[in-house]
TORBA-218449 format. One record per residue: z negated, x, y negated of N, C-alpha, C in turn. Coordinates in steps of 0.2 Angstrom, whole numbers, plus 5000, padded with zeros to 4 digits. Layout:
N
Z X Y Z X Y Z X Y
...
//
This chain:
405
5332 4633 5186 5330 4631 5192 5322 4632 5193
5317 4625 5197 5313 4626 5198 5315 4626 5208
5309 4628 5210 5309 4630 5216 5312 4626 5221
5318 4626 5225 5318 4618 5229 5310 4617 5235
5312 4609 5233 5304 4606 5234 5306 4601 5236
5301 4597 5241 5302 4589 5241 5299 4586 5237
5301 4583 5232 5297 4577 5228 5298 4570 5231
5290 4568 5231 5290 4560 5234 5290 4555 5232
5292 4549 5233 5294 4545 5230 5289 4538 5234
5285 4535 5227 5282 4526 5230 5289 4522 5229
5290 4519 5233 5295 4512 5233 5292 4505 5231
5293 4504 5228 5291 4497 5227 5296 4490 5229
5293 4485 5229 5299 4478 5228 5308 4483 5233
5306 4487 5239 5312 4492 5240 5318 4486 5244
5315 4479 5246 5323 4477 5249 5326 4482 5253
5333 4480 5255 5332 4485 5259 5335 4492 5258
5334 4495 5252 5333 4501 5248 5339 4503 5248
5342 4501 5243 5347 4504 5239 5346 4510 5234
5339 4507 5229 5334 4514 5226 5333 4519 5230
5331 4519 5235 5327 4523 5242 5334 4528 5242
5339 4526 5244 5344 4528 5248 5349 4533 5239
5347 4530 5235 5353 4533 5229 5346 4540 5229
5342 4539 5226 5335 4543 5227 5336 4550 5230
5339 4548 5237 5338 4553 5242 5347 4556 5242
5350 4552 5241 5360 4554 5242 5359 4555 5248
5364 4558 5252 5366 4561 5257 5370 4556 5261
5375 4551 5258 5375 4545 5259 5384 4546 5257
5388 4542 5260 5398 4543 5261 5398 4538 5254
5401 4539 5249 5407 4534 5247 5413 4534 5243
5417 4531 5241 5423 4531 5238 5423 4538 5233
5429 4543 5236 5431 4549 5232 5432 4546 5224
5434 4543 5222 5436 4539 5216 5430 4538 5213
5424 4538 5216 5418 4535 5213 5414 4542 5210
5415 4549 5213 5411 4554 5212 5417 4558 5207
5412 4559 5201 5418 4565 5194 5416 4571 5195
5408 4574 5198 5406 4579 5197 5407 4581 5203
5412 4586 5204 5413 4589 5212 5406 4593 5214
5403 4595 5211 5398 4600 5213 5391 4593 5218
5393 4588 5216 5388 4582 5220 5391 4582 5226
5397 4584 5227 5400 4583 5234 5400 4589 5239
5397 4583 5248 5393 4588 5252 5399 4591 5256
5402 4585 5259 5408 4585 5262 5414 4580 5261
5420 4578 5263 5425 4577 5262 5428 4572 5269
5431 4566 5267 5432 4563 5275 5438 4558 5272
5446 4560 5273 5450 4557 5269 5448 4553 5262
5447 4547 5262 5444 4544 5255 5439 4545 5251
5434 4547 5257 5427 4546 5255 5425 4552 5254
5419 4552 5253 5414 4560 5252 5408 4560 5252
5402 4562 5255 5397 4563 5256 5393 4566 5250
5390 4561 5248 5384 4566 5243 5380 4569 5246
5378 4576 5241 5372 4583 5242 5367 4576 5241
5362 4579 5247 5353 4576 5246 5351 4579 5239
5349 4575 5238 5342 4576 5233 5336 4580 5234
5332 4581 5229 5326 4583 5230 5321 4579 5233
5323 4574 5233 5318 4567 5233 5317 4563 5240
5311 4562 5243 5313 4559 5250 5307 4552 5246
5310 4546 5249 5305 4540 5252 5298 4542 5256
5291 4540 5255 5287 4542 5258 5281 4536 5260
5284 4530 5256 5283 4526 5254 5288 4519 5251
5287 4511 5256 5291 4507 5253 5288 4501 5255
5290 4495 5253 5286 4488 5254 5292 4483 5250
5291 4478 5255 5294 4470 5252 5290 4465 5257
5292 4459 5255 5289 4453 5257 5293 4451 5261
5301 4454 5262 5305 4450 5268 5305 4455 5273
5304 4451 5279 5305 4453 5286 5312 4459 5287
5318 4453 5285 5325 4456 5285 5325 4463 5281
5323 4464 5275 5321 4470 5271 5319 4476 5278
5313 4473 5277 5310 4480 5283 5314 4481 5290
5320 4476 5293 5323 4479 5297 5328 4484 5294
5332 4481 5289 5337 4485 5287 5337 4490 5287
5331 4493 5281 5328 4497 5279 5327 4504 5287
5323 4500 5289 5321 4503 5296 5326 4507 5300
5331 4502 5299 5337 4502 5303 5342 4510 5302
5341 4510 5295 5344 4516 5290 5339 4523 5291
5336 4522 5286 5330 4527 5287 5326 4530 5293
5325 4527 5296 5322 4530 5303 5316 4530 5302
5311 4530 5299 5304 4531 5298 5301 4528 5301
5298 4525 5304 5292 4520 5307 5285 4524 5303
5282 4519 5300 5274 4518 5297 5278 4520 5290
5281 4519 5287 5284 4522 5281 5283 4515 5278
5288 4510 5280 5288 4503 5275 5285 4500 5279
5281 4496 5272 5278 4490 5274 5279 4483 5273
5279 4477 5278 5281 4471 5277 5272 4467 5274
5272 4470 5265 5267 4464 5262 5269 4464 5256
5264 4462 5252 5264 4461 5245 5260 4466 5240
5264 4467 5237 5262 4473 5232 5255 4472 5230
5256 4464 5228 5247 4461 5226 5241 4462 5231
5244 4461 5239 5239 4462 5244 5238 4470 5244
5243 4474 5245 5242 4480 5246 5239 4483 5238
5238 4481 5235 5236 4484 5229 5226 4482 5227
5227 4475 5231 5220 4473 5232 5215 4478 5237
5218 4479 5243 5217 4483 5247 5213 4489 5244
5220 4491 5243 5218 4499 5237 5212 4498 5235
5210 4495 5231 5206 4495 5224 5199 4492 5230
5200 4490 5235 5192 4490 5239 5190 4495 5245
5197 4501 5245 5195 4504 5249 5198 4504 5256
5201 4499 5257 5205 4496 5264 5210 4498 5265
5214 4502 5258 5223 4504 5260 5223 4511 5257
5226 4516 5257 5225 4520 5254 5235 4523 5251
5237 4523 5248 5246 4523 5245 5245 4533 5247
5250 4535 5248 5250 4541 5248 5252 4543 5242
5253 4550 5242 5253 4553 5238 5262 4555 5233
5261 4551 5227 5269 4553 5226 5272 4556 5219
5275 4559 5218 5278 4562 5212 5282 4556 5206
5286 4551 5211 5289 4545 5208 5287 4541 5209
5287 4535 5206 5286 4527 5209 5290 4524 5207
5295 4520 5210 5299 4518 5209 5299 4508 5210
5303 4504 5205 5299 4497 5207 5304 4494 5203
5308 4489 5207 5315 4483 5203 5308 4476 5204
5303 4475 5200 5298 4469 5201 5307 4464 5200
5303 4457 5205 5308 4452 5205 5311 4448 5199
5319 4448 5198 5322 4446 5193 5324 4440 5191
5322 4437 5196 5323 4428 5196 5323 4427 5191
5316 4429 5189 5312 4424 5184 5315 4427 5176
5318 4432 5178 5320 4433 5168 5329 4433 5168
5332 4432 5173 5337 4430 5175 5341 4426 5170
5347 4426 5167 5352 4422 5164 5352 4418 5168
5354 4419 5176 5356 4416 5181 5350 4411 5182
5346 4414 5183 5339 4409 5185 5337 4402 5178
5330 4401 5179 5326 4398 5174 5324 4402 5170
5326 4408 5168 5320 4412 5162 5313 4410 5164
5310 4409 5169 5302 4409 5167 5299 4413 5165
5301 4418 5165 5299 4424 5164 5290 4425 5165
5285 4426 5162 5278 4426 5162 5276 4421 5166
5278 4414 5164 5279 4406 5165 5280 4406 5173
5283 4408 5176 5284 4407 5182 5281 4403 5187
5283 4398 5193 5276 4395 5197 5279 4397 5204
5282 4403 5204 5283 4406 5211 5276 4411 5213
5273 4412 5218 5268 4415 5221 5271 4422 5222
5269 4428 5219 5269 4434 5221 5273 4433 5231
5272 4429 5235 5275 4428 5241 5280 4424 5241
5283 4423 5235 5289 4418 5234 5289 4411 5235
5282 4409 5236 5282 4402 5236 5278 4397 5232
5282 4393 5231 5279 4387 5224 5272 4384 5224
5270 4387 5220 5262 4383 5218 5263 4380 5212
5262 4374 5211 5260 4369 5203 5254 4372 5199
5248 4376 5203 5245 4378 5199 5246 4384 5196
5250 4388 5196 5251 4392 5193 5255 4393 5188
5259 4394 5182 5259 4401 5183 5251 4406 5181
5250 4411 5186 5244 4415 5185 5246 4424 5184
5239 4427 5186 5241 4434 5186 5245 4435 5193
5245 4431 5197 5247 4432 5203 5253 4431 5206
5256 4427 5198 5264 4423 5201 5268 4430 5199
5275 4426 5202 5282 4431 5203 5283 4435 5197
5282 4431 5192 5282 4431 5184 5279 4439 5180
5275 4439 5184 5269 4445 5183 5268 4450 5188
5273 4451 5191 5272 4458 5198 5274 4464 5196
5276 4463 5187 5276 4469 5185 5269 4472 5183
5265 4468 5183 5257 4470 5183 5256 4474 5185
5259 4472 5192 5255 4473 5201 5257 4480 5202
5263 4481 5199 5268 4488 5197 5263 4492 5196
5262 4490 5188 5257 4496 5185 5251 4495 5188
5247 4493 5190 5241 4495 5194 5243 4499 5200
5248 4497 5201 5247 4504 5208 5253 4508 5206
5254 4510 5200 5254 4518 5198 5249 4519 5193
5244 4516 5192 5236 4518 5190 5234 4524 5196
5235 4519 5203 5231 4522 5209 5234 4527 5209
5241 4527 5210 5245 4532 5213 5246 4541 5210
5246 4539 5203 5248 4543 5198 5252 4547 5197
5257 4545 5200 5265 4548 5200 5268 4552 5191
5272 4559 5193 5272 4561 5186 5277 4557 5182
5282 4552 5185 5286 4548 5183 5286 4540 5187
5289 4536 5183 5289 4529 5187 5296 4527 5184
5300 4522 5188 5304 4520 5184 5305 4511 5188
5304 4508 5182 5305 4500 5184 5314 4498 5182
5316 4493 5185 5321 4491 5185 5323 4484 5187
5326 4480 5182 5325 4472 5181 5331 4471 5176
5334 4465 5177 5341 4461 5175 5341 4461 5169
5346 4463 5163 5349 4463 5157 5346 4457 5155
5344 4452 5157 5342 4445 5153 5334 4446 5151
5330 4451 5153 5322 4452 5151 5323 4456 5142
5330 4458 5142 5329 4460 5135 5330 4457 5129
5332 4451 5132 5333 4446 5126 5328 4439 5126
5322 4441 5130 5318 4435 5132 5310 4438 5126
5311 4439 5120 5308 4438 5114 5305 4444 5115
5295 4442 5116 5293 4450 5117 5289 4451 5122
5294 4449 5129 5293 4451 5134 5293 4458 5135
5299 4459 5133 5300 4469 5134 5297 4472 5131
5293 4470 5126 5287 4473 5122 5281 4473 5126
5279 4467 5128 5273 4466 5131 5273 4473 5138
5278 4472 5141 5278 4478 5147 5279 4484 5144
5283 4486 5140 5279 4493 5137 5274 4494 5135
5272 4491 5130 5264 4492 5130 5261 4494 5134
5261 4490 5138 5257 4489 5145 5259 4495 5150
5262 4496 5151 5265 4503 5156 5263 4510 5151
5263 4508 5145 5261 4514 5139 5254 4517 5141
5250 4511 5145 5241 4514 5145 5237 4512 5149
5242 4514 5154 5240 4518 5162 5237 4525 5161
5231 4524 5163 5228 4529 5164 5226 4534 5158
5231 4539 5157 5229 4544 5151 5234 4543 5145
5240 4540 5149 5245 4536 5145 5252 4539 5147
5256 4535 5147 5261 4536 5148 5267 4537 5144
5272 4542 5144 5278 4541 5139 5281 4536 5140
5283 4532 5137 5289 4526 5139 5296 4527 5137
5302 4528 5139 5307 4530 5135 5310 4523 5134
5311 4521 5127 5316 4516 5125 5318 4514 5132
5319 4507 5133 5323 4504 5138 5330 4503 5138
5333 4505 5143 5342 4507 5143 5346 4502 5149
5349 4497 5147 5355 4495 5150 5356 4496 5151
5360 4499 5159 5364 4503 5162 5369 4499 5165
5374 4499 5164 5384 4496 5166 5383 4501 5173
5384 4496 5180 5385 4501 5185 5392 4503 5185
5397 4497 5184 5406 4503 5183 5404 4507 5179
5401 4510 5174 5402 4515 5171 5398 4520 5176
5398 4521 5182 5395 4528 5185 5397 4526 5191
5403 4523 5191 5407 4524 5197 5406 4519 5205
5402 4513 5200 5402 4507 5203 5406 4503 5202
5409 4499 5209 5417 4494 5209 5412 4487 5206
5410 4488 5203 5408 4477 5200 5404 4480 5193
5406 4474 5190 5400 4471 5183 5395 4472 5185
5388 4477 5183 5383 4476 5185 5379 4478 5179
5376 4472 5175 5370 4480 5171 5364 4475 5173
5359 4481 5173 5350 4479 5173 5347 4483 5168
5342 4483 5167 5338 4487 5161 5332 4490 5163
5332 4498 5164 5330 4502 5168 5323 4505 5161
5316 4505 5164 5312 4509 5161 5310 4515 5163
5310 4521 5160 5307 4527 5165 5300 4528 5159
5297 4529 5162 5290 4531 5161 5287 4537 5165
5283 4542 5160 5283 4548 5162 5275 4549 5158
5269 4555 5165 5265 4552 5165 5264 4559 5157
5260 4558 5152 5260 4563 5146 5253 4570 5152
5250 4567 5154 5244 4574 5157 5246 4577 5161
5255 4576 5161 5257 4582 5169 5263 4585 5163
5265 4583 5158 5270 4588 5153 5265 4593 5147
5271 4597 5148 5268 4602 5140 5268 4599 5136
5266 4600 5129 5267 4599 5124 5276 4598 5122
5277 4605 5124 5285 4607 5121 5288 4601 5123
5288 4598 5131 5291 4594 5133 5291 4587 5131
5284 4586 5128 5285 4579 5125 5288 4578 5119
5287 4586 5115 5290 4585 5108 5299 4583 5109
5300 4588 5117 5309 4588 5117 5311 4581 5117
5306 4577 5122 5310 4569 5122 5309 4566 5117
5303 4564 5114 5304 4563 5108 5310 4563 5102
5312 4570 5102 5316 4573 5098 5323 4570 5101
5323 4569 5106 5331 4566 5112 5335 4573 5113
5331 4578 5113 5332 4583 5117 5330 4584 5123
5326 4579 5128 5329 4578 5134 5332 4572 5136
5335 4572 5140 5338 4564 5140 5337 4563 5148
5333 4558 5150 5332 4556 5156 5337 4548 5159
5340 4547 5155 5345 4542 5157 5352 4546 5159
5356 4543 5163 5362 4548 5167 5367 4546 5160
5372 4552 5161 5377 4552 5157 5381 4547 5161
5388 4544 5157 5392 4540 5159 5396 4545 5164
5399 4542 5170 5404 4546 5174 5411 4541 5173
5410 4536 5171 5418 4532 5171 5416 4529 5165
5422 4522 5164 5422 4519 5158 5422 4512 5161
5418 4506 5161 5420 4499 5163 5424 4496 5161
5427 4496 5153 5434 4497 5153 5441 4500 5154
5440 4505 5155 5447 4510 5155 5448 4514 5163
5440 4517 5164 5443 4521 5170 5436 4520 5173
5436 4514 5177 5433 4512 5183 5436 4512 5189
5431 4512 5195 5434 4511 5203 5433 4503 5203
5439 4502 5206 5443 4494 5208 5440 4492 5215
5440 4485 5214 5439 4481 5221 5444 4483 5225
5451 4485 5224 5455 4487 5230 5454 4495 5234
5452 4499 5226 5447 4506 5229 5442 4504 5233
5439 4501 5231 5431 4501 5237 5434 4495 5243
5438 4490 5244 5438 4486 5249 5445 4485 5254
5449 4486 5251 5456 4485 5253 5460 4488 5259
5455 4495 5261 5457 4497 5269 5454 4494 5272
5449 4490 5272 5446 4488 5280 5450 4482 5282
5451 4483 5289 5455 4478 5291 5452 4470 5290
5455 4464 5293 5453 4460 5292 5448 4459 5298
5441 4455 5295 5435 4453 5300 5437 4451 5307
5439 4448 5310 5441 4447 5317 5443 4453 5320
5447 4460 5318 5448 4465 5321 5442 4470 5319
5437 4468 5318 5431 4474 5317 5428 4473 5320
5423 4479 5323 5420 4481 5328 5411 4480 5323
5414 4479 5317 5407 4481 5312 5405 4473 5311
5399 4472 5314 5394 4466 5313 5394 4464 5306
5393 4467 5299 5391 4467 5293 5399 4465 5292
5404 4468 5293 5412 4463 5293 5413 4458 5296
5413 4458 5302 5413 4453 5304 5411 4445 5304
5404 4446 5297 5402 4441 5297 5404 4439 5289
5405 4431 5287 5406 4431 5281 5404 4422 5281
5404 4421 5274 5403 4412 5271 5409 4411 5275
5408 4405 5277 5413 4398 5278 5411 4394 5274
5409 4393 5269 5410 4389 5262 5414 4388 5260
5418 4382 5258 5424 4380 5257 5424 4379 5249
5432 4379 5247 5432 4379 5241 5432 4374 5238
5427 4373 5232 5425 4367 5226 5429 4365 5222
5433 4370 5219 5435 4369 5213 5431 4376 5209
5436 4376 5205 5435 4381 5199 5430 4379 5196
5426 4374 5195 5421 4371 5191 5415 4375 5192
5415 4376 5199 5408 4378 5203 5409 4387 5203
5402 4388 5204 5401 4396 5203 5403 4398 5209
5405 4405 5209 5408 4409 5217 5413 4406 5218
5418 4403 5216 5424 4400 5218 5430 4401 5216
5431 4409 5215 5434 4413 5211 5438 4418 5215
5443 4421 5214 5445 4427 5219 5443 4435 5217
5442 4441 5220 5441 4443 5218 5447 4449 5215
5447 4452 5208 5454 4453 5206 5453 4461 5209
5459 4463 5213 5461 4469 5217 5460 4472 5210
5464 4477 5204 5464 4480 5202 5459 4480 5196
5454 4476 5195 5449 4474 5192 5443 4478 5194
5437 4477 5191 5429 4476 5195 5428 4470 5198
5425 4469 5201 5421 4463 5205 5416 4462 5200
5414 4455 5201 5408 4454 5198 5402 4454 5201
5396 4454 5196 5391 4457 5200 5388 4451 5209
5389 4455 5211 5388 4453 5218 5378 4450 5218
5379 4444 5220 5372 4440 5218 5369 4437 5223
5361 4437 5222 5357 4436 5230 5357 4429 5232
5357 4424 5225 5356 4419 5227 5363 4414 5226
5368 4415 5228 5374 4413 5229 5374 4405 5232
5369 4405 5239 5369 4400 5242 5376 4396 5247
5378 4404 5248 5385 4403 5253 5390 4404 5248
5390 4403 5241 5396 4403 5236 5397 4410 5235
5397 4413 5238 5401 4422 5240 5406 4423 5236
5409 4424 5232 5414 4425 5228 5421 4427 5235
5427 4422 5234 5433 4426 5237 5435 4430 5239
5436 4434 5245 5440 4438 5245 5449 4436 5243
5450 4434 5246 5456 4428 5244 5456 4424 5244
5460 4420 5238 5462 4411 5240 5471 4411 5239
5469 4405 5244 5478 4404 5245 5483 4402 5240
5488 4402 5240 5492 4402 5233 5492 4394 5229
5489 4388 5233 5486 4382 5231 5484 4382 5228
5477 4386 5229 5469 4387 5225 5470 4392 5220
5474 4394 5218 5475 4399 5214 5475 4408 5215
5476 4409 5222 5476 4414 5223 5483 4419 5219
5480 4428 5219 5484 4430 5213 5488 4438 5218
5485 4436 5225 5488 4442 5229 5494 4441 5233
5500 4441 5229 5505 4437 5232 5507 4441 5240
5505 4446 5241 5508 4448 5248 5501 4448 5255
5497 4443 5252 5495 4440 5257 5491 4433 5259
5497 4431 5256 5499 4423 5255 5499 4420 5262
5501 4425 5265 5502 4425 5276 5495 4424 5277
5490 4427 5275 5483 4430 5277 5479 4423 5277
5474 4420 5280 5471 4415 5278 5464 4417 5272
5465 4412 5269 5459 4411 5263 5452 4410 5265
5447 4415 5263 5440 4419 5265 5436 4422 5260
5430 4423 5261 5427 4425 5258 5426 4431 5257
5423 4433 5251 5421 4443 5256 5415 4443 5260
5416 4447 5265 5411 4449 5270 5406 4452 5267
5400 4452 5272 5394 4456 5270 5396 4462 5268
5401 4466 5273 5403 4475 5271 5408 4475 5264
5409 4470 5262 5413 4469 5260 5411 4472 5250
5404 4466 5252 5399 4465 5247 5397 4471 5245
5393 4476 5254 5390 4481 5252 5393 4487 5250
5399 4487 5251 5403 4493 5248 5406 4493 5241
5406 4486 5238 5405 4485 5230 5401 4487 5227
5394 4489 5232 5386 4490 5230 5386 4497 5231
5390 4501 5233 5390 4506 5236 5389 4509 5241
5384 4504 5245 5382 4506 5250 5386 4509 5257
5386 4513 5261 5389 4516 5266 5392 4512 5271
5398 4512 5277 5397 4508 5281 5393 4511 5286
5390 4516 5286 5383 4517 5291 5377 4513 5292
5379 4509 5285 5371 4507 5284 5372 4500 5288
5368 4498 5292 5370 4492 5294 5366 4486 5292
5369 4482 5291 5364 4473 5288 5364 4469 5289
5369 4465 5295 5371 4460 5299 5367 4463 5305
5364 4462 5310 5361 4462 5316 5360 4458 5320
5356 4457 5325 5355 4453 5331 5348 4451 5327
5346 4453 5322 5340 4453 5320 5337 4449 5313
5344 4452 5309 5348 4450 5303 5352 4446 5301
5350 4440 5300 5357 4433 5299 5362 4437 5293
5367 4435 5293 5374 4435 5288 5370 4431 5281
5366 4427 5281 5363 4423 5274 5361 4429 5271
5354 4430 5276 5348 4437 5272 5352 4441 5270
5359 4445 5275 5360 4453 5272 5365 4450 5267
5367 4444 5265 5372 4444 5258 5366 4444 5254
5361 4442 5252 5354 4441 5248 5349 4450 5248
5351 4453 5254 5346 4459 5252 5350 4465 5249
5359 4464 5250 5365 4467 5248 5364 4465 5240
5362 4458 5235 5364 4456 5231 5356 4457 5228
5353 4457 5230 5345 4460 5228 5346 4469 5227
5349 4474 5229 5349 4480 5228 5352 4481 5223
5347 4488 5221 5350 4492 5217 5357 4495 5220
5362 4497 5217 5368 4501 5218 5366 4506 5223
5367 4508 5227 5364 4518 5229 5369 4524 5223
5374 4520 5222 5377 4526 5218 5374 4527 5210
5371 4520 5208 5369 4516 5200 5363 4524 5202
5358 4523 5208 5351 4526 5207 5353 4533 5210
5359 4536 5212 5358 4541 5213 5360 4548 5207
5363 4544 5201 5366 4547 5195 5358 4548 5192
5352 4544 5194 5347 4541 5189 5341 4549 5191
5343 4548 5199 5340 4553 5201 5339 4559 5200
5349 4562 5199 5350 4567 5198 5349 4570 5191
5349 4565 5184 5346 4567 5180 5339 4569 5177
5335 4565 5183 5328 4568 5182 5328 4574 5186
5330 4575 5193 5329 4583 5194 5331 4586 5191
5339 4586 5188 5340 4590 5183 5335 4595 5177
5330 4588 5175 5326 4591 5169 5318 4592 5172
5316 4591 5177 5309 4591 5181 5307 4597 5179
5308 4602 5180 5305 4609 5178 5303 4609 5172
5309 4607 5167 5306 4608 5160 5302 4601 5156
5301 4596 5163 5296 4591 5161 5290 4594 5163
5289 4597 5166 5282 4598 5172 5284 4607 5174
5283 4611 5169 5282 4617 5169 5274 4618 5171
5273 4621 5178 5264 4622 5181 5264 4627 5178
5267 4630 5175 5262 4638 5173 5262 4638 5165
5266 4635 5162 5266 4634 5156 5260 4627 5154
5259 4621 5159 5253 4617 5159 5248 4619 5158
5249 4623 5165 5239 4626 5166 5238 4631 5161
5244 4635 5156 5240 4637 5151 5238 4635 5145
5243 4629 5144 5240 4624 5139 5235 4619 5141
5233 4619 5147 5228 4614 5147 5222 4621 5146
5221 4625 5150 5217 4633 5150 5215 4633 5141
5220 4633 5138 5218 4633 5131 5214 4626 5125
5216 4621 5127 5215 4616 5125 5205 4616 5128
5206 4616 5133 5199 4617 5136 5193 4622 5133
5196 4628 5132 5193 4633 5129 5190 4632 5122
5196 4628 5119 5194 4624 5111 5189 4620 5112
5188 4616 5117 5183 4612 5115 5177 4616 5119
5177 4621 5123 5170 4625 5121 5168 4628 5116
5174 4629 5113 5173 4635 5106 5169 4630 5103
//
C-alpha cells in the first residue's frame, strides 16, 4: 500500500457533483448498499457513512448556475467551481488567460443527450451549442455532440495520470462513434492506454435503480512502468470495479431507499417538500407509472418535463400499494429521486435559489455517487501498482542511458 496522500481531481461537466462526491467518499448511504464492511466509517440506524478516499476535487465546472449553487452548497470550497463552458475555459487556457490546476485524475461525463436512446441520437451532428443553445448553422467542432473533443483538449493541457469519461449506454451502439472517441483519447500527448469501455449497471453496485452507463478509463503511459502496462494489457490489473450486488437477484429496492421518509407535507426538508404536481395522463405516456416498492426504480431522468415517475398511484389509476390507498396520489419528490441516486440527505438540492424543476434535472444528470465511489475505490486500490514512482524513475533512467549509449 502506498503512503497516504491526497490525489487531486479535476472535474468537467460536473453538474451538482455526483462523480465528485463519489470520488471523495465520506457520505451517508443505506446500509444495504454496502457489502464490504471495511468501507464503513460510522453507522447510524439503517445508514452508514463511507470512509473517505484519497481523492479531493480541486476543480469543477458546468454551464448551469443551479449546478454551481448546489455543488458549492455541499462542498463549501469557494473558488473551486467555475460557472463556465469547457470550450471557453480551454480556449482561455490555450492563449494563457486561464490556468487549470494540477490534477492526478480528470473526470468528465460529457453531455449525453445527443447519444441517448431517449433523445434524438444526433451524436456528432448535434445542433446544440456548447452552451446548450440551438444553432441551425452547426454541427461544428464546438457543438454539444463534440464536447468529448474539448474534454480531450483539457486532458492534454492538465496531463493527469488517469482520466475517466462517462456517457449513456446508447453511445455504444452508435456505429463508429465509440471507436472514434477511443482513438482520439489514445492519441493525447504521449499516448493514453484506453481500457475497453465498459457498461456499468448502477444496481450491481448497491444503487436502487436500473441505470446503465458506459465508462472509459484511460491511463497515461508516460507515468506507468512497463510492468504495469503489461499487466493491464494481460488483464492482471482491473480498474473497473467488481460487482457488489446483482441487479436481478440481490439489489437494494425502492422500499429500502425511500419508504422510511414521511410524507412531504410533514417534512422540514425543502428537497422533500417539493415535487412535480403534473397530473396522471394515462399509461401510454412516459413517466406515468408507479415505482414498484420491492423492485428497482427506473432510471431517474433529467429531461422528464415534470413527468417524473409516481411515488404512488391511486387504486383507480392502477396503483399497487394497497396499504397506501388512503394517501394522496403523488409523484416522487426531489429528495426521493436523490436517495434513489444515492445522494445523502444533507445534500441540499432545492433552495431559495434552486427551483424544484432545476433540482430534478441536477439529480437526473448526475452520476450516482455510490457508483462513482466504487470506481474511485478500485482505482485507489491499484494506484501504487500503476504508478510506482521508484520503479518508474529507474525505468526512465535506464531508457535515457541506453539512448545516450
